[in-house]
C-alpha positions as CSV (number, residue, x, y, z in Angstrom):
1,M,81.4,89.2,89.5
2,K,81.7,92.6,87.4
3,K,79.8,94.2,91.1
4,D,82.7,92.5,93.2
5,R,85.6,94.3,90.7
6,E,83.5,97.7,90.9
7,T,83.5,97.2,94.9
8,A,87.3,96.2,95.1
9,S,87.8,99.2,92.9
10,K,85.9,101.6,95.2
11,Y,87.5,99.9,98.3
12,R,91.1,100.5,97.1
13,Q,90.0,104.8,96.2
14,Q,89.1,104.8,100.0
15,A,91.6,103.3,101.5
16,L,93.9,105.4,99.1
17,E,92.2,108.4,100.5
18,G,93.2,106.9,104.5
19,D,90.0,104.8,105.1
20,L,91.2,102.1,107.8
21,M,87.9,100.1,106.9
22,A,88.3,100.4,103.5
23,M,91.8,99.3,103.4
24,N,90.6,96.1,105.6
25,N,88.3,95.4,103.0
26,M,90.7,95.5,100.4
27,G,93.0,93.0,102.2
28,V,90.0,90.5,102.4
29,C,89.4,91.1,99.0
30,Y,93.0,90.0,98.4
31,A,92.9,87.4,100.8
32,Q,89.5,85.2,98.8
33,G,89.8,86.5,96.0
34,I,86.9,89.0,95.7
35,G,87.1,91.3,92.9
36,V,90.7,90.6,92.5
37,T,93.1,88.0,91.8
38,E,93.5,86.4,95.2
39,N,97.3,87.7,96.5
40,H,98.1,86.7,99.7
41,A,101.4,89.4,100.0
42,T,99.1,91.9,98.7
43,A,96.0,91.4,101.7
44,Q,98.8,90.7,104.4
45,G,100.7,94.7,102.8
46,F,96.7,96.1,102.9
47,E,97.3,95.2,107.0
48,Y,100.6,96.5,107.5
49,A,99.1,99.4,106.2
50,K,96.1,99.3,107.8
51,Q,98.2,99.4,111.1
52,W,101.1,101.4,110.3
53,C,97.3,104.3,110.1
54,R,96.4,103.5,112.8
55,D,99.1,102.8,114.8
56,N,100.3,106.5,113.6
57,G,97.7,108.1,113.7
58,Y,95.1,110.1,111.4
59,A,97.9,113.8,111.5
60,H,99.9,110.5,109.0
61,L,97.1,110.1,106.9
62,F,98.7,112.6,103.8
63,H,101.1,109.7,103.2
64,V,99.0,107.2,102.3
65,Q,98.2,107.6,99.5
66,D,102.8,107.4,99.1
67,I,103.7,104.5,101.5
68,L,100.2,102.4,100.5
69,P,101.3,101.4,96.5
70,Q,104.6,100.3,97.8
71,V,103.5,98.5,101.3
72,I,101.6,96.5,98.8
73,S,103.8,94.8,97.0
74,R,106.4,94.7,100.0
75,G,104.0,93.4,102.6
76,S,105.5,95.5,105.1
77,L,106.9,98.6,106.2
78,L,110.1,97.6,106.7
79,G,112.6,99.6,105.5
80,Y,110.3,102.5,104.6
81,Y,111.7,105.3,106.4
82,S,115.5,103.9,106.3
């Protein structure tokens, strides 16, 4: 499963760089426990982050590295800007 961990690590780095497909792939990894410990809240956090980036456009992607860890831990963007 070393290859799965390496793949998940690659997806995580790409997600932090604003890659929407990588955010989706990380969500799948966490939802199914591929290369990471299965964690549905974290999977949902990646889905929220992906949706936020999609809704706000690429002009806001410089915020991804700031918000992604918080979104993942919370499972939502609620309260991020309050």
